[in-house]
Every structure is written in C-alpha cells, then in structure tokens.
C-alpha positions in Angstrom: -46.1 32.1 -5.7 -44.5 28.6 -6.3 -40.9 28.5 -7.2 -38.7 25.2 -8.3 -36.0 24.2 -6.5 -32.8 23.7 -8.8 -30.0 21.4 -7.6 -26.9 23.5 -6.3 -24.4 21.1 -8.2 -24.1 18.0 -9.7 -22.8 14.8 -8.8 -19.0 14.5 -8.7 -17.2 12.4 -11.4 -15.9 9.1 -9.5 -12.2 8.1 -10.2 -10.3 5.0 -9.1 -6.7 4.1 -9.7 -6.2 1.1 -11.8 -3.6 -2.0 -11.8 -0.7 -1.6 -14.0 1.1 -4.8 -15.0 4.7 -5.1 -14.2 7.5 -7.9 -14.2 6.4 -11.1 -12.6 9.0 -12.2 -10.1 8.8 -16.1 -9.2 10.0 -17.6 -6.0 9.4 -16.4 -2.2 6.8 -16.6 0.4 3.3 -18.7 -0.5 1.1 -16.2 1.0 1.3 -12.3 1.4 -0.8 -10.1 3.0 -1.3 -6.6 2.1 -2.5 -4.6 5.2 -4.6 -1.5 4.5 -2.5 1.3 4.0 -2.5 4.2 6.4 -3.1 7.5 4.5 -2.6 11.1 6.0 -5.8 13.0 7.2 -5.0 15.7 4.5 -5.5 13.0 1.8 -8.1 10.9 3.2 -11.3 12.4 2.0 -13.9 12.1 -1.0 -12.8 14.6 -3.2 -9.5 14.2 -4.9 -6.6 16.6 -3.6 -5.1 18.0 -6.8 -2.3 19.6 -5.4 -0.4 20.3 -2.1 1.2 23.9 -3.0 1.9 27.2 -1.3 0.8 25.9 2.2 -2.7 25.2 0.3 -4.5 22.1 -0.7 -6.0 22.2 -4.1 -9.1 20.2 -4.9 -10.1 18.7 -8.0 -13.3 20.5 -8.1 -16.1 18.0 -9.1 -14.0 15.0 -8.8 -14.0 12.3 -6.2 -12.5 9.0 -5.4 -14.9 6.0 -5.8 -14.3 4.6 -2.5 -12.0 5.3 0.5 -8.4 6.1 -0.6 -6.6 3.7 1.9 -9.0 0.8 0.6 -8.6 2.0 -2.9 -4.6 1.9 -2.7 -4.8 -1.4 -0.8 -6.9 -3.1 -3.1 -4.9 -1.9 -6.3 -1.7 -3.0 -4.7 -3.0 -6.3 -4.0 -3.9 -6.8 -7.6 -0.5 -5.3 -8.7 1.4 -7.6 -6.5 -0.6 -10.6 -7.4 0.5 -10.2 -10.8 3.8 -9.8 -9.9 4.3 -12.6 -7.7 3.4 -15.6 -9.5 3.0 -18.5 -7.2 2.0 -16.5 -4.3 -1.3 -16.0 -3.0 -1.7 -12.2 -2.3 -4.6 -11.0 -0.5 -5.8 -7.8 1.3 -6.1 -7.4 5.1 -9.6 -7.6 5.2 -10.3 -10.1 2.8 -12.3 -13.2 3.5 -9.2 -15.6 3.5 -8.6 -18.2 6.0 -4.9 -18.9 5.4 -2.1 -17.5 7.4 0.2 -15.1 5.6 4.0 -15.8 5.7 4.8 -12.1 4.8 3.2 -8.7 5.4 3.3 -5.6 3.1 2.6 -2.0 5.0 2.3 1.2 3.7 2.1 4.8 4.9 1.2 7.2 2.3 1.9 11.2 2.8 1.5 12.1 -0.6 -0.8 10.9 -3.1 -1.5 13.8 -5.7 0.4 16.5 -7.8 3.5 18.0 -6.4 4.6 21.6 -6.5 5.9 21.1 -10.0 2.8 19.2 -11.2 4.2 15.7 -11.6 2.0 13.0 -10.0 3.8 12.1 -6.6 3.5 9.2 -4.4 5.6 9.5 -1.1 5.7 7.4 2.1 7.2 4.3 3.5 7.0 0.7 2.7 7.7 -2.0 5.1 7.9 -5.7 4.4 8.5 -8.5 6.6 7.7 -12.2 7.3 5.5 -13.4 9.9 8.1 -14.8 12.1 9.3 -12.1 14.6 13.2 -11.7 14.8 13.5 -14.1 11.6 14.5 -12.1 8.7 14.8 -8.5 8.1 11.9 -6.0 8.7 12.6 -4.0 5.3 11.2 -0.4 6.0 12.1 2.1 3.1 11.0 5.6 2.4 9.6 5.9 -1.0 9.2 8.8 -3.3 8.2 8.2 -6.8 6.9 10.7 -9.6 6.0 10.9 -12.9 5.3 13.8 -15.4 1.9 15.0 -16.3 0.9 16.1 -19.5 -2.1 18.3 -18.5 -4.2 19.1 -15.2 -7.3 16.8 -15.8 -8.0 14.5 -13.2 -7.7 11.4 -15.1 -4.2 12.4 -16.1 -3.6 12.5 -12.4 -5.3 9.7 -11.8 -3.2 7.6 -14.5 -0.1 8.9 -13.1 -1.0 7.7 -9.6 -2.0 4.3 -11.0 1.8 3.9 -12.4 3.3 5.3 -9.1 1.2 2.5 -7.2 2.6 -0.1 -9.9 6.1 1.2 -9.1 5.4 1.0 -5.4 4.3 -2.7 -6.2 7.8 -3.4 -8.1 9.6 -2.3 -5.0 7.5 -4.5 -2.8 7.6 -7.4 -4.8 11.4 -7.2 -5.1 11.6 -6.6 -1.1 9.4 -9.9 -0.8 11.6 -11.9 -2.8 14.6 -11.2 -0.5 12.8 -12.4 2.5 13.9 -15.9 3.8 11.2 -18.6 2.7 10.3 -20.9 6.0 8.1 -23.9 6.0 4.4 -23.3 6.8 3.7 -23.9 10.3 0.0 -24.6 11.4 
C-alpha cells in the first residue's frame, strides 16, 4: 500500500564562465564601470542554451548557469578588463563602490551559445563612452566572435564562451584606451 516517492530527476550541473588573461594595456581613464549586460530573452534562462539551430533552441540537458547569465557575463568581463587595464579601477554597475566612473562599458548579447556549425559564438554590440556627454566618441561596435569546439560537452562550450568573453574584453580595453583622459571632477 505504501509506495516510495522517487526523484524525477537530479540536480543540474552548474557552470560559470571564467576570466581569461589577456594583454595589459596601460593608460586611459582611472575608473571604468561595466554596466550589467543586456542579454536577449531566449538566452536569459537557468538552463544553458546549447545551440540555436533550424529555428529551434537546443538546451544542454541537465546543465545550468550558476547565476543569471547577464550578471555572470558582467562579473567575468569586469575581472577580464581589470587585468587588461592596469592602473584603472574597473567595477561592475551594482558593485558597492562610491567612486564616479570616467568611462562606461555597455554590452548587448544576442548569441552566447554554439552556432549552426557547432562553434562557440558570442554576438552582440559593445559600447564604450566617457562620462561627459558630447566629449569624446561614443564607440558602439557590433561584435561577432567564434571559436571552434572539439566536442559537444557543456564544459567545452563554457570554456569556449570564456575565451570569447576574453576577446570581448580585449576589444573593450582597446576602445577604452582610445577615449580622451579628462581630469576627475567632483
């Protein structure tokens, strides 16, 4: 009469992209704020979107992000940029920091998964600008990075996406260094 309940499934494996070292680029603004990236709704979910192919999202079954994807990309991009921008204080938008940024980095992500050919893909736009409207350029650029994946494991995809986030940081660092350096005003 008494039957035991069994679990329908197990807890997912949790993944997070990781910082990737890049070339240091000295000079530029003293303080840089990374705004929380905007991520397209089709990617903004707990489960990892493995691939967007043939009009269908393929999920990495049993694999999930360890935190909201926009927060994760912002956190890792902040660490990647801090390493690439020695002499600058780089912080994320919602960090408890009381200093005023001299430059901002804004990112929109429309692809952060495997593409039709199975390569890791990061597509979106990158905007870098100073804190003074009308002074210096607002450098908005479309971005499209990809790297070949050796297999279809979730860990391989996440490692590839980490590399691509590092490449995004390389591009952002280069654009930050091209901004005019102005004195800090109270």
